[in-house]
PDB file as gemmi writes it, atoms N, CA and C in Angstrom:
CRYST1    1.000    1.000    1.000  90.00  90.00  90.00 P 1                      
ATOM      1  N   MET A   1       2.078 -15.291 -10.274  1.00  0.00           N  
ATOM      2  CA  MET A   1       1.248 -15.373  -8.806  1.00  0.00           C  
ATOM      3  C   MET A   1      -0.100 -16.029  -9.202  1.00  0.00           C  
ATOM      4  N   ARG A   2      -0.729 -17.011  -8.363  1.00  0.00           N  
ATOM      5  CA  ARG A   2      -1.547 -17.480  -8.536  1.00  0.00           C  
ATOM      6  C   ARG A   2      -2.738 -16.773  -7.585  1.00  0.00           C  
ATOM      7  N   GLN A   3      -4.076 -17.064  -7.962  1.00  0.00           N  
ATOM      8  CA  GLN A   3      -5.322 -16.147  -7.443  1.00  0.00           C  
ATOM      9  C   GLN A   3      -5.362 -17.008  -5.848  1.00  0.00           C  
ATOM     10  N   LYS A   4      -5.534 -16.216  -4.877  1.00  0.00           N  
ATOM     11  CA  LYS A   4      -5.550 -16.169  -3.484  1.00  0.00           C  
ATOM     12  C   LYS A   4      -4.083 -16.449  -2.984  1.00  0.00           C  
ATOM     13  N   HIS A   5      -3.319 -16.461  -3.604  1.00  0.00           N  
ATOM     14  CA  HIS A   5      -1.616 -16.717  -3.191  1.00  0.00           C  
ATOM     15  C   HIS A   5      -1.165 -15.414  -1.596  1.00  0.00           C  
ATOM     16  N   ALA A   6      -1.761 -14.373  -1.874  1.00  0.00           N  
ATOM     17  CA  ALA A   6      -1.360 -13.269  -0.856  1.00  0.00           C  
ATOM     18  C   ALA A   6      -2.422 -13.653   0.144  1.00  0.00           C  
ATOM     19  N   TYR A   7      -3.491 -13.856  -0.255  1.00  0.00           N  
ATOM     20  CA  TYR A   7      -4.307 -14.547   1.023  1.00  0.00           C  
ATOM     21  C   TYR A   7      -3.577 -15.423   2.054  1.00  0.00           C  
ATOM     22  N   GLU A   8      -3.463 -16.380   1.347  1.00  0.00           N  
ATOM     23  CA  GLU A   8      -2.665 -17.847   2.042  1.00  0.00           C  
ATOM     24  C   GLU A   8      -1.552 -17.419   2.731  1.00  0.00           C  
ATOM     25  N   ILE A   9      -0.669 -16.585   2.149  1.00  0.00           N  
ATOM     26  CA  ILE A   9       0.640 -15.961   3.070  1.00  0.00           C  
ATOM     27  C   ILE A   9       0.139 -15.303   4.104  1.00  0.00           C  
ATOM     28  N   VAL A  10      -0.842 -14.107   4.063  1.00  0.00           N  
ATOM     29  CA  VAL A  10      -1.056 -13.223   5.061  1.00  0.00           C  
ATOM     30  C   VAL A  10      -1.856 -13.677   6.102  1.00  0.00           C  
ATOM     31  N   LYS A  11      -2.791 -14.831   5.937  1.00  0.00           N  
ATOM     32  CA  LYS A  11      -3.512 -15.371   6.944  1.00  0.00           C  
ATOM     33  C   LYS A  11      -2.658 -16.104   8.228  1.00  0.00           C  
ATOM     34  N   SER A  12      -1.396 -16.466   7.664  1.00  0.00           N  
ATOM     35  CA  SER A  12      -0.797 -17.391   8.635  1.00  0.00           C  
ATOM     36  C   SER A  12       0.597 -16.553   8.658  1.00  0.00           C  
ATOM     37  N   ILE A  13       0.408 -15.321   8.305  1.00  0.00           N  
ATOM     38  CA  ILE A  13       2.224 -14.308   8.543  1.00  0.00           C  
ATOM     39  C   ILE A  13       2.303 -14.245   9.756  1.00  0.00           C  
ATOM     40  N   SER A  14       3.734 -14.187  10.151  1.00  0.00           N  
ATOM     41  CA  SER A  14       4.171 -13.626  11.412  1.00  0.00           C  
ATOM     42  C   SER A  14       4.165 -12.343  11.333  1.00  0.00           C  
ATOM     43  N   LEU A  15       3.386 -11.890  12.634  1.00  0.00           N  
ATOM     44  CA  LEU A  15       3.208 -10.237  12.614  1.00  0.00           C  
ATOM     45  C   LEU A  15       4.653  -9.711  13.283  1.00  0.00           C  
ATOM     46  N   ILE A  16       5.612 -10.011  12.441  1.00  0.00           N  
ATOM     47  CA  ILE A  16       6.807  -9.064  13.007  1.00  0.00           C  
ATOM     48  C   ILE A  16       7.116  -7.974  11.745  1.00  0.00           C  
ATOM     49  N   TYR A  17       6.432  -7.824  11.085  1.00  0.00           N  
ATOM     50  CA  TYR A  17       7.118  -6.826  10.048  1.00  0.00           C  
ATOM     51  C   TYR A  17       6.297  -5.486  10.233  1.00  0.00           C  
ATOM     52  N   ASP A  18       7.225  -4.636   9.916  1.00  0.00           N  
ATOM     53  CA  ASP A  18       6.553  -3.158   9.735  1.00  0.00           C  
ATOM     54  C   ASP A  18       5.884  -2.854   9.009  1.00  0.00           C  
ATOM     55  N   ALA A  19       5.557  -3.320   7.869  1.00  0.00           N  
ATOM     56  CA  ALA A  19       4.418  -2.918   6.995  1.00  0.00           C  
ATOM     57  C   ALA A  19       4.574  -4.163   5.867  1.00  0.00           C  
ATOM     58  N   ILE A  20       3.374  -4.319   5.154  1.00  0.00           N  
ATOM     59  CA  ILE A  20       3.312  -4.987   4.000  1.00  0.00           C  
ATOM     60  C   ILE A  20       2.973  -4.014   2.970  1.00  0.00           C  
ATOM     61  N   ILE A  21       3.903  -4.200   1.893  1.00  0.00           N  
ATOM     62  CA  ILE A  21       3.784  -3.412   0.599  1.00  0.00           C  
ATOM     63  C   ILE A  21       3.264  -4.389  -0.661  1.00  0.00           C  
ATOM     64  N   THR A  22       2.224  -3.761  -1.230  1.00  0.00           N  
ATOM     65  CA  THR A  22       1.736  -4.376  -2.353  1.00  0.00           C  
ATOM     66  C   THR A  22       2.012  -3.742  -3.651  1.00  0.00           C  
ATOM     67  N   VAL A  23       2.494  -4.447  -4.681  1.00  0.00           N  
ATOM     68  CA  VAL A  23       2.521  -3.617  -5.802  1.00  0.00           C  
ATOM     69  C   VAL A  23       1.968  -4.537  -6.865  1.00  0.00           C  
ATOM     70  N   SER A  24       0.687  -3.834  -7.123  1.00  0.00           N  
ATOM     71  CA  SER A  24      -0.040  -4.223  -7.839  1.00  0.00           C  
ATOM     72  C   SER A  24      -1.490  -3.564  -8.187  1.00  0.00           C  
ATOM     73  N   GLY A  25      -2.503  -4.330  -8.708  1.00  0.00           N  
ATOM     74  CA  GLY A  25      -3.473  -3.405  -8.724  1.00  0.00           C  
ATOM     75  C   GLY A  25      -4.505  -3.658  -7.387  1.00  0.00           C  
ATOM     76  N   ASP A  26      -5.803  -3.395  -7.450  1.00  0.00           N  
ATOM     77  CA  ASP A  26      -6.387  -3.551  -6.119  1.00  0.00           C  
ATOM     78  C   ASP A  26      -6.794  -4.770  -5.541  1.00  0.00           C  
ATOM     79  N   GLY A  27      -6.645  -5.778  -6.538  1.00  0.00           N  
ATOM     80  CA  GLY A  27      -6.933  -7.256  -6.206  1.00  0.00           C  
ATOM     81  C   GLY A  27      -6.139  -7.884  -5.284  1.00  0.00           C  
ATOM     82  N   LEU A  28      -4.978  -7.229  -5.051  1.00  0.00           N  
ATOM     83  CA  LEU A  28      -4.045  -7.785  -4.267  1.00  0.00           C  
ATOM     84  C   LEU A  28      -4.216  -7.022  -2.652  1.00  0.00           C  
ATOM     85  N   ILE A  29      -4.516  -6.046  -2.744  1.00  0.00           N  
ATOM     86  CA  ILE A  29      -4.891  -5.554  -1.630  1.00  0.00           C  
ATOM     87  C   ILE A  29      -6.336  -5.821  -0.674  1.00  0.00           C  
ATOM     88  N   HIS A  30      -7.176  -6.419  -1.647  1.00  0.00           N  
ATOM     89  CA  HIS A  30      -8.374  -7.241  -0.884  1.00  0.00           C  
ATOM     90  C   HIS A  30      -7.819  -8.405  -0.582  1.00  0.00           C  
ATOM     91  N   GLU A  31      -6.850  -9.180  -1.274  1.00  0.00           N  
ATOM     92  CA  GLU A  31      -6.383 -10.421  -0.669  1.00  0.00           C  
ATOM     93  C   GLU A  31      -5.595 -10.295   0.349  1.00  0.00           C  
ATOM     94  N   VAL A  32      -5.074  -9.188   0.929  1.00  0.00           N  
ATOM     95  CA  VAL A  32      -4.154  -8.990   2.204  1.00  0.00           C  
ATOM     96  C   VAL A  32      -5.097  -8.858   3.052  1.00  0.00           C  
ATOM     97  N   LEU A  33      -5.828  -7.902   2.779  1.00  0.00           N  
ATOM     98  CA  LEU A  33      -7.145  -7.476   4.006  1.00  0.00           C  
ATOM     99  C   LEU A  33      -7.597  -8.824   4.358  1.00  0.00           C  
ATOM    100  N   ASN A  34      -8.375  -9.442   3.350  1.00  0.00           N  
ATOM    101  CA  ASN A  34      -8.936 -10.931   3.434  1.00  0.00           C  
ATOM    102  C   ASN A  34      -8.021 -11.417   4.339  1.00  0.00           C  
ATOM    103  N   GLY A  35      -6.636 -11.696   4.026  1.00  0.00           N  
ATOM    104  CA  GLY A  35      -5.819 -12.490   5.108  1.00  0.00           C  
ATOM    105  C   GLY A  35      -5.807 -12.034   6.392  1.00  0.00           C  
ATOM    106  N   PHE A  36      -5.814 -10.672   6.573  1.00  0.00           N  
ATOM    107  CA  PHE A  36      -5.761 -10.185   8.117  1.00  0.00           C  
ATOM    108  C   PHE A  36      -7.121 -10.569   8.758  1.00  0.00           C  
ATOM    109  N   ALA A  37      -8.330 -10.725   7.906  1.00  0.00           N  
ATOM    110  CA  ALA A  37      -9.676 -10.848   8.608  1.00  0.00           C  
ATOM    111  C   ALA A  37      -9.470 -12.314   9.139  1.00  0.00           C  
ATOM    112  N   HIS A  38      -8.686 -13.168   8.307  1.00  0.00           N  
ATOM    113  CA  HIS A  38      -8.969 -14.830   8.763  1.00  0.00           C  
ATOM    114  C   HIS A  38      -7.453 -15.188   9.473  1.00  0.00           C  
ATOM    115  N   HIS A  39      -6.889 -14.284   9.977  1.00  0.00           N  
ATOM    116  CA  HIS A  39      -5.474 -14.582  10.782  1.00  0.00           C  
ATOM    117  C   HIS A  39      -6.040 -14.747  11.663  1.00  0.00           C  
ATOM    118  N   SER A  40      -5.109 -15.639  12.657  1.00  0.00           N  
ATOM    119  CA  SER A  40      -5.541 -16.111  14.297  1.00  0.00           C  
ATOM    120  C   SER A  40      -5.646 -14.842  15.101  1.00  0.00           C  
ATOM    121  N   ASP A  41      -5.074 -13.862  14.915  1.00  0.00           N  
ATOM    122  CA  ASP A  41      -5.021 -12.697  15.748  1.00  0.00           C  
ATOM    123  C   ASP A  41      -5.399 -11.419  14.845  1.00  0.00           C  
ATOM    124  N   PRO A  42      -6.496 -11.413  14.423  1.00  0.00           N  
ATOM    125  CA  PRO A  42      -6.950 -10.264  13.333  1.00  0.00           C  
ATOM    126  C   PRO A  42      -6.926  -8.791  13.655  1.00  0.00           C  
ATOM    127  N   ALA A  43      -7.024  -8.800  14.943  1.00  0.00           N  
ATOM    128  CA  ALA A  43      -6.966  -6.992  15.437  1.00  0.00           C  
ATOM    129  C   ALA A  43      -5.601  -6.931  15.475  1.00  0.00           C  
ATOM    130  N   ARG A  44      -4.387  -7.704  15.752  1.00  0.00           N  
ATOM    131  CA  ARG A  44      -3.119  -7.499  15.599  1.00  0.00           C  
ATOM    132  C   ARG A  44      -2.509  -7.206  14.127  1.00  0.00           C  
ATOM    133  N   ALA A  45      -3.315  -8.250  13.348  1.00  0.00           N  
ATOM    134  CA  ALA A  45      -2.854  -8.113  11.912  1.00  0.00           C  
ATOM    135  C   ALA A  45      -3.514  -7.105  11.042  1.00  0.00           C  
ATOM    136  N   PHE A  46      -4.357  -6.647  11.332  1.00  0.00           N  
ATOM    137  CA  PHE A  46      -5.080  -5.385  11.137  1.00  0.00           C  
ATOM    138  C   PHE A  46      -4.160  -3.808  11.347  1.00  0.00           C  
ATOM    139  N   ALA A  47      -3.624  -3.997  12.414  1.00  0.00           N  
ATOM    140  CA  ALA A  47      -2.601  -2.975  12.849  1.00  0.00           C  
ATOM    141  C   ALA A  47      -1.255  -2.996  12.160  1.00  0.00           C  
ATOM    142  N   THR A  48      -0.890  -3.938  11.352  1.00  0.00           N  
ATOM    143  CA  THR A  48       0.038  -3.929  10.430  1.00  0.00           C  
ATOM    144  C   THR A  48      -0.091  -2.845   9.179  1.00  0.00           C  
ATOM    145  N   PRO A  49       0.502  -1.810   8.854  1.00  0.00           N  
ATOM    146  CA  PRO A  49       0.139  -0.647   7.970  1.00  0.00           C  
ATOM    147  C   PRO A  49       0.294  -1.891   6.477  1.00  0.00           C  
ATOM    148  N   VAL A  50      -0.716  -1.325   5.198  1.00  0.00           N  
ATOM    149  CA  VAL A  50      -0.661  -1.677   4.529  1.00  0.00           C  
ATOM    150  C   VAL A  50      -0.113  -0.694   3.230  1.00  0.00           C  
ATOM    151  N   ALA A  51       0.735  -0.559   2.307  1.00  0.00           N  
ATOM    152  CA  ALA A  51       1.042   0.414   1.476  1.00  0.00           C  
ATOM    153  C   ALA A  51       1.074  -0.197   0.027  1.00  0.00           C  
ATOM    154  N   PRO A  52       0.034   0.394  -0.355  1.00  0.00           N  
ATOM    155  CA  PRO A  52      -0.274   0.101  -2.021  1.00  0.00           C  
ATOM    156  C   PRO A  52       0.602   0.627  -2.879  1.00  0.00           C  
ATOM    157  N   ILE A  53       1.453   0.538  -3.625  1.00  0.00           N  
ATOM    158  CA  ILE A  53       2.013   0.986  -4.973  1.00  0.00           C  
ATOM    159  C   ILE A  53       1.200   0.393  -6.243  1.00  0.00           C  
ATOM    160  N   PRO A  54       0.449   1.205  -6.613  1.00  0.00           N  
ATOM    161  CA  PRO A  54      -0.612   1.232  -7.593  1.00  0.00           C  
ATOM    162  C   PRO A  54      -0.115   0.829  -9.003  1.00  0.00           C  
ATOM    163  N   THR A  55      -0.197  -0.521  -9.401  1.00  0.00           N  
ATOM    164  CA  THR A  55       0.541  -0.864 -10.896  1.00  0.00           C  
ATOM    165  C   THR A  55      -0.750  -1.562 -11.801  1.00  0.00           C  
ATOM    166  N   GLY A  56      -1.799  -1.406 -11.152  1.00  0.00           N  
ATOM    167  CA  GLY A  56      -2.854  -2.319 -11.880  1.00  0.00           C  
ATOM    168  C   GLY A  56      -3.427  -1.256 -13.097  1.00  0.00           C  
ATOM    169  N   THR A  57      -4.691  -1.720 -13.555  1.00  0.00           N  
ATOM    170  CA  THR A  57      -5.289  -1.084 -14.848  1.00  0.00           C  
ATOM    171  C   THR A  57      -5.858  -0.087 -14.478  1.00  0.00           C  
ATOM    172  N   GLY A  58      -7.087   0.039 -13.328  1.00  0.00           N  
ATOM    173  CA  GLY A  58      -7.893   1.028 -12.789  1.00  0.00           C  
ATOM    174  C   GLY A  58      -7.492   1.672 -11.734  1.00  0.00           C  
ATOM    175  N   ASN A  59      -6.962   0.944 -10.715  1.00  0.00           N  
ATOM    176  CA  ASN A  59      -6.366   1.166  -9.162  1.00  0.00           C  
ATOM    177  C   ASN A  59      -7.218   2.518  -8.616  1.00  0.00           C  
ATOM    178  N   GLY A  60      -8.835   2.311  -8.746  1.00  0.00           N  
ATOM    179  CA  GLY A  60      -9.586   2.772  -8.195  1.00  0.00           C  
ATOM    180  C   GLY A  60      -9.582   2.998  -6.561  1.00  0.00           C  
ATOM    181  N   LEU A  61      -9.271   1.552  -5.931  1.00  0.00           N  
ATOM    182  CA  LEU A  61      -8.984   1.469  -4.671  1.00  0.00           C  
ATOM    183  C   LEU A  61      -8.006   2.322  -3.977  1.00  0.00           C  
ATOM    184  N   SER A  62      -6.727   2.472  -4.824  1.00  0.00           N  
ATOM    185  CA  SER A  62      -5.516   2.850  -4.375  1.00  0.00           C  
ATOM    186  C   SER A  62      -5.644   4.608  -4.389  1.00  0.00           C  
ATOM    187  N   LEU A  63      -6.384   5.053  -5.740  1.00  0.00           N  
ATOM    188  CA  LEU A  63      -6.679   6.247  -5.767  1.00  0.00           C  
ATOM    189  C   LEU A  63      -7.348   6.959  -4.643  1.00  0.00           C  
ATOM    190  N   ASN A  64      -8.480   6.333  -4.113  1.00  0.00           N  
ATOM    191  CA  ASN A  64      -9.204   6.463  -3.168  1.00  0.00           C  
ATOM    192  C   ASN A  64      -8.617   6.485  -1.747  1.00  0.00           C  
ATOM    193  N   LEU A  65      -7.945   5.676  -1.646  1.00  0.00           N  
ATOM    194  CA  LEU A  65      -6.882   5.649  -0.600  1.00  0.00           C  
ATOM    195  C   LEU A  65      -5.666   6.693  -0.163  1.00  0.00           C  
ATOM    196  N   LEU A  66      -4.941   7.031  -1.306  1.00  0.00           N  
ATOM    197  CA  LEU A  66      -4.145   7.657  -1.223  1.00  0.00           C  
ATOM    198  C   LEU A  66      -4.186   9.003  -1.654  1.00  0.00           C  
ATOM    199  N   GLY A  67      -5.220   9.435  -2.409  1.00  0.00           N  
ATOM    200  CA  GLY A  67      -5.370  10.698  -2.912  1.00  0.00           C  
ATOM    201  C   GLY A  67      -4.825  10.968  -4.264  1.00  0.00           C  
ATOM    202  N   ILE A  68      -4.834  11.811  -5.118  1.00  0.00           N  
ATOM    203  CA  ILE A  68      -4.853  11.978  -6.805  1.00  0.00           C  
ATOM    204  C   ILE A  68      -3.152  12.469  -6.675  1.00  0.00           C  
ATOM    205  N   GLU A  69      -2.935  13.307  -5.542  1.00  0.00           N  
ATOM    206  CA  GLU A  69      -1.228  13.842  -5.544  1.00  0.00           C  
ATOM    207  C   GLU A  69      -0.720  12.991  -5.335  1.00  0.00           C  
ATOM    208  N   VAL A  70      -0.701  12.077  -4.194  1.00  0.00           N  
ATOM    209  CA  VAL A  70       0.327  10.925  -3.729  1.00  0.00           C  
ATOM    210  C   VAL A  70       0.054  10.024  -4.997  1.00  0.00           C  
ATOM    211  N   PHE A  71      -1.247   9.646  -5.296  1.00  0.00           N  
ATOM    212  CA  PHE A  71      -0.940   8.675  -6.696  1.00  0.00           C  
ATOM    213  C   PHE A  71      -0.220   9.137  -7.706  1.00  0.00           C  
ATOM    214  N   LYS A  72      -0.165  10.290  -8.201  1.00  0.00           N  
ATOM    215  CA  LYS A  72       0.622  10.625  -9.340  1.00  0.00           C  
ATOM    216  C   LYS A  72       1.923  10.800  -8.713  1.00  0.00           C  
ATOM    217  N   SER A  73       2.477  11.045  -7.775  1.00  0.00           N  
ATOM    218  CA  SER A  73       3.973  11.029  -7.379  1.00  0.00           C  
ATOM    219  C   SER A  73       4.534   9.748  -7.133  1.00  0.00           C  
ATOM    220  N   VAL A  74       3.473   8.204  -6.798  1.00  0.00           N  
ATOM    221  CA  VAL A  74       3.845   7.011  -6.885  1.00  0.00           C  
ATOM    222  C   VAL A  74       4.181   6.774  -8.264  1.00  0.00           C  
ATOM    223  N   ASN A  75       3.134   7.070  -9.196  1.00  0.00           N  
ATOM    224  CA  ASN A  75       3.427   6.590 -10.794  1.00  0.00           C  
ATOM    225  C   ASN A  75       4.526   7.483 -11.337  1.00  0.00           C  
ATOM    226  N   LEU A  76       4.875   8.674 -10.736  1.00  0.00           N  
ATOM    227  CA  LEU A  76       5.988   8.984 -11.638  1.00  0.00           C  
ATOM    228  C   LEU A  76       7.399   8.573 -11.028  1.00  0.00           C  
ATOM    229  N   LEU A  77       7.111   8.043  -9.659  1.00  0.00           N  
ATOM    230  CA  LEU A  77       8.555   7.469  -8.987  1.00  0.00           C  
ATOM    231  C   LEU A  77       8.322   6.082  -9.656  1.00  0.00           C  
ATOM    232  N   LEU A  78       7.520   5.149  -9.693  1.00  0.00           N  
ATOM    233  CA  LEU A  78       7.496   3.858 -10.784  1.00  0.00           C  
ATOM    234  C   LEU A  78       7.988   4.309 -12.283  1.00  0.00           C  
ATOM    235  N   TYR A  79       7.468   5.259 -12.886  1.00  0.00           N  
ATOM    236  CA  TYR A  79       8.220   5.589 -14.245  1.00  0.00           C  
ATOM    237  C   TYR A  79       9.513   5.955 -14.291  1.00  0.00           C  
ATOM    238  N   LEU A  80      10.165   6.774 -12.998  1.00  0.00           N  
ATOM    239  CA  LEU A  80      11.931   6.896 -12.818  1.00  0.00           C  
ATOM    240  C   LEU A  80      12.332   5.506 -12.777  1.00  0.00           C  
ATOM    241  N   LEU A  81      11.646   4.913 -11.620  1.00  0.00           N  
ATOM    242  CA  LEU A  81      12.453   3.301 -11.311  1.00  0.00           C  
ATOM    243  C   LEU A  81      12.708   2.399 -12.626  1.00  0.00           C  
ATOM    244  N   ILE A  82      11.523   2.866 -13.651  1.00  0.00           N  
ATOM    245  CA  ILE A  82      11.780   1.818 -14.990  1.00  0.00           C  
ATOM    246  C   ILE A  82      12.668   2.496 -15.709  1.00  0.00           C  
ATOM    247  N   TYR A  83      12.487   3.999 -16.139  1.00  0.00           N  
ATOM    248  CA  TYR A  83      13.337   4.375 -16.995  1.00  0.00           C  
ATOM    249  C   TYR A  83      14.579   4.993 -16.693  1.00  0.00           C  
ATOM    250  N   ILE A  84      15.004   5.176 -15.593  1.00  0.00           N  
ATOM    251  CA  ILE A  84      16.341   5.694 -14.968  1.00  0.00           C  
ATOM    252  C   ILE A  84      16.797   4.575 -14.041  1.00  0.00           C  
ATOM    253  N   ARG A  85      17.679   3.899 -14.527  1.00  0.00           N  
ATOM    254  CA  ARG A  85      18.248   3.018 -13.575  1.00  0.00           C  
ATOM    255  C   ARG A  85      19.295   3.381 -12.584  1.00  0.00           C  
ATOM    256  N   LYS A  86      18.361   3.953 -11.547  1.00  0.00           N  
ATOM    257  CA  LYS A  86      19.419   4.511 -10.316  1.00  0.00           C  
ATOM    258  C   LYS A  86      18.844   3.775  -9.162  1.00  0.00           C  
ATOM    259  N   ASP A  87      19.181   3.688  -7.887  1.00  0.00           N  
ATOM    260  CA  ASP A  87      18.794   3.626  -6.696  1.00  0.00           C  
ATOM    261  C   ASP A  87      18.291   5.134  -6.495  1.00  0.00           C  
ATOM    262  N   LEU A  88      16.985   4.965  -6.367  1.00  0.00           N  
ATOM    263  CA  LEU A  88      15.911   6.305  -5.942  1.00  0.00           C  
ATOM    264  C   LEU A  88      15.308   6.523  -4.585  1.00  0.00           C  
ATOM    265  N   MET A  89      15.635   5.262  -3.590  1.00  0.00           N  
ATOM    266  CA  MET A  89      14.859   5.621  -2.792  1.00  0.00           C  
ATOM    267  C   MET A  89      15.621   4.757  -1.523  1.00  0.00           C  
ATOM    268  N   SER A  90      15.457   4.923  -0.267  1.00  0.00           N  
ATOM    269  CA  SER A  90      15.846   4.839   1.189  1.00  0.00           C  
ATOM    270  C   SER A  90      14.968   4.796   1.881  1.00  0.00           C  
ATOM    271  N   VAL A  91      14.594   3.851   3.090  1.00  0.00           N  
ATOM    272  CA  VAL A  91      13.753   3.632   3.752  1.00  0.00           C  
ATOM    273  C   VAL A  91      14.186   3.555   5.121  1.00  0.00           C  
ATOM    274  N   PRO A  92      14.285   4.640   5.871  1.00  0.00           N  
ATOM    275  CA  PRO A  92      14.672   4.957   7.391  1.00  0.00           C  
ATOM    276  C   PRO A  92      13.758   4.334   8.134  1.00  0.00           C  
ATOM    277  N   GLN A  93      13.958   3.976   9.487  1.00  0.00           N  
ATOM    278  CA  GLN A  93      13.031   3.177  10.152  1.00  0.00           C  
ATOM    279  C   GLN A  93      13.030   4.127  11.441  1.00  0.00           C  
ATOM    280  N   HIS A  94      11.799   4.548  11.705  1.00  0.00           N  
ATOM    281  CA  HIS A  94      11.551   5.449  13.010  1.00  0.00           C  
ATOM    282  C   HIS A  94      10.692   5.039  13.930  1.00  0.00           C  
ATOM    283  N   SER A  95      10.597   5.498  14.962  1.00  0.00           N  
ATOM    284  CA  SER A  95       9.766   4.918  16.237  1.00  0.00           C  
ATOM    285  C   SER A  95       8.004   5.504  15.753  1.00  0.00           C  
ATOM    286  N   MET A  96       7.793   6.309  14.836  1.00  0.00           N  
ATOM    287  CA  MET A  96       6.636   6.366  14.508  1.00  0.00           C  
ATOM    288  C   MET A  96       6.456   5.588  12.971  1.00  0.00           C  
ATOM    289  N   SER A  97       5.002   5.266  12.609  1.00  0.00           N  
ATOM    290  CA  SER A  97       4.847   5.006  11.347  1.00  0.00           C  
ATOM    291  C   SER A  97       3.536   5.323  10.995  1.00  0.00           C  
ATOM    292  N   SER A  98       3.394   5.394   9.747  1.00  0.00           N  
ATOM    293  CA  SER A  98       2.012   5.809   9.039  1.00  0.00           C  
ATOM    294  C   SER A  98       1.371   4.539   8.798  1.00  0.00           C  
ATOM    295  N   LYS A  99       0.064   4.560   9.152  1.00  0.00           N  
ATOM    296  CA  LYS A  99      -0.721   3.390   8.993  1.00  0.00           C  
ATOM    297  C   LYS A  99      -1.951   3.657   7.519  1.00  0.00           C  
ATOM    298  N   VAL A 100      -1.805   2.957   6.722  1.00  0.00           N  
ATOM    299  CA  VAL A 100      -3.100   3.132   6.003  1.00  0.00           C  
ATOM    300  C   VAL A 100      -4.216   2.395   6.396  1.00  0.00           C  
ATOM    301  N   PHE A 101      -4.426   1.338   6.885  1.00  0.00           N  
ATOM    302  CA  PHE A 101      -5.193   0.647   7.455  1.00  0.00           C  
ATOM    303  C   PHE A 101      -4.960   0.301   9.126  1.00  0.00           C  
ATOM    304  N   GLN A 102      -5.971   0.366   9.671  1.00  0.00           N  
ATOM    305  CA  GLN A 102      -6.083   0.555  11.156  1.00  0.00           C  
ATOM    306  C   GLN A 102      -7.054  -0.821  11.670  1.00  0.00           C  
TER     307      GLN A 102                                                      
END                                                                             
């Protein structure tokens, strides 16, 4: 992936998605948020939940956003997904959603 690719996608993305999930370090989260800021409807864009799955080197932003317990759980989940070849998760849709950024 090239630099600012996520920014370019998010700044013009259709706001029909339930969430944006990032699987990366902190840089991709910044690109998504900057894309929201330059979107034609930034208020609505920022209402889209962002769910970071931390896979970077330091992950300081994700650690501060998620807290240490969730951070450990996400890393355990990633470990299990890599080393145990099974479908490990399903994502049901409900009328309520949790937001990381508002």
